[in-house]
C-alpha positions, 0 to 999 in steps of 0.5 A: 942365342942372343944374336939377332939376324940384324947383328949378323947381317941376314935380315933387311928389316929396318926399325922406324919410329912409331910416328914414321911407321904410322904416318906412311902406311905401306912400308914404314916410310916413303924414304924406305920405299924409295931405297927398297924399290929395286928389292920390292920389284925383284921380290914381286917378280919372284912372287909371280913365278907360280902364275906363269910356271905352267902353260895354264894357270890352274886356280879353280873358279878362275877358269869360270871367270875367264869363260864368263868374260867370253860370254860377256863378249858374245852378249855384247856382240849379240851372239848369245841369245837368251843371255844378258848382262846385269847391272851389279856392283859387288862380287864383280871387280875381278871380272871387270878387270878380266874383261878390260884386259880381254880387249887388249889380249886373249882372254886366257892371258887376261885371266892370268894377268888379272890373277897376277895383279891380284896376287901382288895386291894381296901380298903387298897389302898383307905386308903393309898391314903387318908393317902397320900392326908391328910398326916396322916392315917385317921382311923376314916373313915374306916367304910365309906371306907368299905361301898364304898368297897362293893358299886355299883362297887363291887355289879355289879361285875365289878371286873377287873375295881374294882381291877384296881382302887384299885391298882391305889390308891396304885400307886398314894400313892406311887407316893407321895414319889418322890424319887426312891422307889415311882417312881419305885412302880408306874412304877411296878404297871402300867402293873398290873393296865393295865391288870386289866382295862385300866381305872384304868391306866388312873386314876393313870396317870391323878391323879399322873400328877395332883398332880405333877403339883399342887405341884409346882403351888401356891394354889391360881391358882389351880382353873385354873388347874381345869378349864384346866382339864374340858376343856380337858374333854370337848375336849375328849367328843367331840372327842369321839362323833366325832370318835365313836358311843356313848350313852349319857343318862341324868345324874343326877348331884345330884345322881352321886356324889359318894354317889350313890355307897352306894344306891341300893334301897330306904332304902339305901338313909337313910345311904347315907343321914346321911353321907351327913348331917354328912359331912356338920355339921362336916365341919361347926363345923370345920371351926367355931372352927378353925376360920382360913378359908384359912388354913382349905380350903388349906388342902381340896384343892387338894382332892376337886379339884380331886373330882370336876375333877372326877365328871366333867368326870362323867357328861361330858363323855359318858355313853357308847362307841362303840369301833371298836375292840369290838363287845359290847360297853364299858358301865356304865362309869358314875357309874364306875367313882363315885367309885373314887368320893366316895373315894375322898369324904372320903378324904375330911371327913378325913381332918376334925379333928375327933370328938367323935360323928363322930366315932359314926355316921360313925359306926352306918351308916356302921352297918345299911348299912351292915344290909341292904346288908345282907338282900339283898344278902340273897334274891339273895342266895335264888334265886341262890338256886332256879336256881341251883335246877331247872337247876340240875333237867335237864339232864347234858350238856343242854343249858340254856338261862336266862332272869332276870330283877330287880325291877324298881330303884333296882340297884343290879344285878340279872344277871348270875344266870344260870352261877353260877348254870351251872359250871361243869354241863351245859352251859349258852348259853346267856353268853355275855363274848365270844361275846363281845370280851372284855375277854379271851374266844372267840366263833366260830359262829357255836359252841354249847356252847355259843352265838357268836353274840352280838345282839342275846345275848342282845336279850336273856338278854332283853327277846325279842329273837326269838328262832332259831331251830339251838340252840335247845334243850335249856331251859329258866330260867326266873322269873315267878309269881307275886314275881320277886324272884320266878324262873321257867324253861321250854324247848324252842320251835322254833319260840317263844319269851322268853317274851312269854315263861315267860308270859310277 
């Protein structure tokens, strides 16, 4: 039991001095990057397989981002009357990347490439962050990082937020080197993080600030820092409730712990539970073997403290906030935050010295997870093929309203099938981006391309919209029959509700 994976030649981890690991932020040292570059390239190639293993990359809101990049092209060519492009500098970086790539390749390919780049930024940013936290490159946790990279945040398609968190991880790891290169790096990244999503910038500033303070405070007083952070979060929660309309649904402390990023249906609980059990067993074995409890927990202290603070954020802060300058609320804050919790859990696993059985378990769990993921994305590809066939059976230029609902406790997003099918052919009238005022594309009230009213758009998504004569002719894409993956389309008539059309 005392033999480590290093001693049997399994692990590729290399311990470096604290000065080297802090001084060169990404992987411990530039020399290590040079030596491991072929391995890094190979790992990156394997990591990107899920971005290309299906005919379509199914990632929820990704379909909407690509569709709206097409609307931007139409606006620029003067072919989208009633639509305009707003000058907005946050929540848009991913969209800028898709539009830029869309000038070189087709938009579906551009969306896939932009998502692949985002995966690499998130994955290696998380690895750099973990390396800075534990002062050595934790190669053994790469399978877990890969699962988190394709976790709920990515599958939901929250790609501006996802990209902001990945860039923030790079910034925080750079900040660990206090001399001017690290300080310059975090300052240089800040505008990009902001352009991607403000929450990423908030995380980067908060984490860097905490690390700077924790470095000068004796470790025996760190619990006071955590308590202070919880007090600040509580005050922020009260302030948000006082000044804004918020929704605070019941949160499950057990579920939203970071591992929720890996759970999309009941079968995904198996790999998540295997990771949880492995972490507990590895922790027990490590403490028993070392016999130096204070020294071991000192190594875990900062990642654990950050994990507790992020989890407190997920439990204390509202799920949804209605901001006055947006028509639609900022939502899903809790599961967004647990993407950070999941990486901090990876840091805690990385603190434990690698054993041979750890590597086997992590690799096996990752294989099971990605087999499940392949099967589910295959289902969505078949749905997407149906949607495209149905939409293209209509004359070009038609308005499509989509109503899609996933089964209970099924956390994959089935929305925006019509958007992916309509690019270059028709208009997804119920698309939410323009009416939300959170993205670049804006819609005038009298336009014929996309809904401009948030309540109407929400009603279309829910299926209880009453069809108005002014939007006709229009067609409804919906799930029909006993199987939720079977789609139908039909022409709408004034006065009927979408649920009635769908036979619900």
